[in-house]
Residue, then its C-alpha position, 0 to 999 in steps of 0.5 A: m825511212l818510211d815511204w808513207l806516214i799517215i797522221g790520223g787513224g780514223p776512217q780517212g786514215t784507215h781507208l787511205a792506208l788500204v788504198l796505198l797498200g792495195r793500189g799504191g804499191v806500198a809495202p806494209e813495212r814502209l807505211r805507218i799510221l800515227d794515232p794517239h788512240e788505243a786502236l785504229l778507229a777507236h775515237w770514231e767508234r766512241c763518238t758514233a756509239a755515243t749518239g745511239m745511232t742505229h744506221l750511218r748517214s752514208t750509203i752502201v758504197h761508202h765504206l773503207a774497203l777498196d771495192p765499192h761493193d765489198l760491204w754488200h758482199f760482207a753482209r751477204r756472207r754474214g747471212a740475212q739479218p733484219g735492218q742491215f740496210r735502210g732506205p732508198y740509199r741502203r744506209p748500213a747499220l752501224g753494227l754491220f759497218r763496224d764489223h766490216c771495218q774491223s774485218l778489214i783491219a784484221e785482214h790487212d793486219l793494219e794494227r801492225q802499222h799503227v804507232r800509238g802517239r800524237a804528232s807534235g811537230l813537222a820538219r822538212t828533211e833532205h828526202g822527205w819529212r820528219v814528224e815529232s811525236d810523244q813516241g819519238a820521231l818518224v821520218a818518211q818520204r811522204v806524209l799524209l795529214a788525215l786529221s779530223v775535226g772530231e777532237q774539236p767539239r763546239w761549245p757555245a759561250w753559255a755552255a763553256q761558262l756553265r762548265a767553268a762554274g762546275g755545272p753538269v754540262r757535257h758535249l756528246y763528242g767529248c769522248q774522254e768525258p763520262a757519258l751522261a746517265a739517262a737515269a740521273g734526272e731531267t736531261v736537256v739535249v741541245g742541238g738540231g741535227i741528226s746526232a741531237a735527234q738520235v741521242a735524245v731518242s736513245l736517252a728517252r727510251a732509257a728514261p721516258g719523260s725525262v728528256t727535252l730536246l732544245m732546237r733552234h729551228a724546225i726539223r730540217i729533212e735532208a738525206f745527207d749533209s750535202p746534196p747527193g750531186w756533190v758525191g760525183p762529177k755533177e757538182l764537183r766538175g764545176f767546183q774544181a774548175e773554179p779558180s778562186v778559193e774564196r768562191r770555192r769556200a762559198l760553194i762549200r758553205g752553200a752546199r752544206r746542210p747543218g742541223s739536218m737529219p734524214e726522214d726516217v730519223a725525223r719520223t722516229l723523233l716525232r714518234a717519240e714525242r707523240r708517245g710522250l717519251l720526250r719533249i721538243v722545244r724550239g728556242e735558243v739558250q740566252q742565259a744559263c745559271l747553276h743553282p746551289d742544288g746543282t741543277v741548271e736553269l736555261e733561259t731560252s727565247g721561248e721558255t725557261l728549262r730546269a735540268d739536272q744535266v745538259l748534253l750538247a749535240t752542237g757539232f764541231e768547231q769549223q777552224r782548221p784541225g791540227g792545232a798548234w803544231l800544225d800552225r807552227a809547221i805552216a809558218e815555218h814552211d810557208l805552206p799556202l793557205a786560203p783566206c779561210g785558213y784552210p790549205v790550198v793544195a794541188p789536184s794531187l792533194a799535195w800541200a808541198p812536195g811529199l806532204y799531202v792532205t785529206g779530210a777537212l784539210a782537203e775540202l778546198e779541192l774535194g768539196p763539201v764531202a771531203r770530211n766524209i767517207a765519200g771524200a776519203r774515197h775521192a782522196g784515194e783516187r788522187l793518192r794512189v797515183a802518188g803512192g806508186a810514184 
């Protein structure tokens, strides 16, 4: 029997594996990470690469290592390189961040703990939990659900209908699908946030004048996807003192800044528009049709757009991650849920004895940053105590 089984090998699961091994007193042979992808962080790396981003939105102290200053020390050991950090919050370059992640995985030999498989069931045992997967069953005293919404890209109804008709529409985060080629003709990118801006600029640089960014609203400037006060006690103290899960959900909704981007990303986008690399159109798709020649016509509230391909940068669905197997486990084990459908957990992040959550599943305890790397670090502070229990 394992001491810990982590389900999910993205940034959350990888960071918390390091926490449990480094601070929780867990022996490497007593911990496993169940994840279906070819390597830890592989899905995250594909999705970040797809956007064409140059820098993360998180700060210099939000990374996967235990020491908040480790990324800075790593950058110094590599030597001075232009553009390693950007802006007042020292946002790290994507390449630097990825190299740092891979160095941590190699240093701690985490791939030895990686079981390449997908969870399909969860059942209590006398001393813990049994997790069914397509690679067989794993039994652990404690299970940590580090599930993300990364495999739940949001498809507007018109786009889903267009896809069903065989139309050339893809989602930016449908990472198993072929990437759209900028040279294939006119491209419409749909979305109003940081990812939409980044991928539109990236495609426009490869094929100037062939990209239109369709946004429902004006550009919204925000440094992060929720105000900085939510990273620390300034906002979290009051949030965690709130006994009502309905009120907590309302606070999370009020704090989030969907469809926004940092100032430097907005400047880059507007500069590309001024240079004629792309067009920015305000409007919302009201109807889409597929023509016999394979092109798409998008009727918006402002004008009609013709495209050879459509790329969605519309984020993720908001429903609880996990899917059918977790739905069954909730019903079978009477796991408590808030009216919004998300777990009600203890301050330790325990959903039931020996069953813990992080990421989106922990947001009613950790607040609006739960899904981010900052949230993973908060979860680590809670779980390292449980790891030594």
